[in-house]
C-alpha positions in Angstrom: 0.0 0.0 0.0 1.5 3.4 -0.9 1.8 6.1 1.7 -0.6 9.0 1.5 1.9 11.5 0.0 2.9 9.1 -2.8 -0.7 8.3 -3.6 -1.7 11.9 -3.5 1.1 12.8 -5.9 0.0 10.0 -8.2 -3.5 11.5 -8.3 -2.0 14.9 -9.1 0.2 13.5 -11.8 -2.8 11.6 -13.3 -4.8 14.9 -13.3 -2.0 16.8 -14.9 -0.7 14.3 -17.5 -3.2 11.5 -17.7 -2.5 7.9 -17.0 -1.9 4.8 -19.2 -5.0 3.1 -20.4 -6.7 1.2 -17.5 -4.5 2.8 -14.8 -7.0 5.5 -13.6 -8.9 3.1 -11.5 -5.7 1.7 -9.9 -4.4 5.2 -9.1 -7.7 6.2 -7.5 -8.0 2.9 -5.6 -4.4 3.3 -4.2 -5.3 6.9 -3.1 -8.5 5.8 -1.4 -6.7 2.9 0.4 -3.8 5.2 1.4 -6.0 8.0 2.8 -8.3 5.5 4.6 -5.4 4.0 6.6 -3.2 7.0 7.0 -2.6 8.6 10.4 -4.7 11.8 10.6 -1.6 13.8 11.5 0.2 12.5 8.4 -2.9 13.4 6.3 -3.0 17.0 7.6 0.8 17.6 7.3 0.9 16.2 3.8 -2.1 18.2 2.8 -0.4 21.4 4.1 2.7 20.5 2.1 0.8 19.6 -1.2 -1.5 22.6 -1.0 1.4 24.9 -0.1 3.2 23.8 -3.2 0.2 24.2 -5.6 -3.1 25.0 -4.0 -5.1 23.7 -6.9 -3.0 20.5 -7.5 -5.1 18.0 -5.6 -8.6 17.5 -7.1 -11.5 18.6 -5.0 -12.8 15.0 -4.4 -9.4 13.9 -3.2 -8.9 16.8 -0.8 -12.5 16.6 0.5 -12.0 12.9 1.3 -8.7 13.5 3.0 -10.0 16.3 5.2 -13.1 14.4 6.0 -11.3 11.3 7.2 -8.8 13.4 9.2 -11.6 15.4 10.8 -13.5 12.2 11.7 -10.4 10.9 13.5 -9.5 14.2 15.2 -12.8 16.0 15.8 -11.3 18.0 18.6 -8.4 19.5 16.6 -9.4 23.1 15.9 -6.6 23.8 13.5 -7.6 20.8 11.3 -11.3 21.7 11.5 -10.6 25.3 10.5 -8.3 24.2 7.6 -11.0 21.9 6.3 -13.6 24.7 6.6 -11.5 27.1 4.6 -10.9 24.4 1.9 -14.6 23.7 1.7 -15.5 27.4 1.4 -13.2 27.7 -1.5 -15.2 25.1 -3.5 -18.7 26.0 -2.4 -21.4 27.0 -2.2 -22.5 23.3 -1.9 -20.5 22.9 1.2 -20.9 26.3 2.8 -23.1 25.0 5.6 -20.6 22.2 6.4 -17.8 24.7 6.3 -19.6 27.0 8.7 -20.3 24.1 11.1 -16.6 23.1 11.1 -15.5 26.7 11.7 -18.0 27.0 14.6 -16.8 23.7 16.1 -13.2 25.0 15.9 -14.1 28.2 17.6 -16.1 26.4 20.3 -13.1 24.1 21.0 -10.7 27.1 21.2 -13.1 28.9 23.6 -13.3 25.8 25.7 -9.6 25.4 25.8 -9.2 29.0 26.9 -11.4 28.4 29.9 -9.2 25.7 31.5 
């Protein structure tokens, strides 16, 4: 199984340059498998690196899946929730309600952490 970064870069390469006949499904399956089993910290750090290099490189479906899985594993990480919200807002308006909810959850977590 490829690591998340390798699989993500393969998806980017496929989007930019295409893939040999019959390889699209394998590249996508490798990505889905890699993101499914990746540590959420790895997903978030790799996303920051990939999106920092070229913000539009990773297709929307791939970044949404990665952020979604990371947020499900770390629902109390305000930095991750806020990054996911910002990313969703960029590709709305279909996800604007979800983005607003993530942003509110991040703010609520930060307020709760400040009270301790």
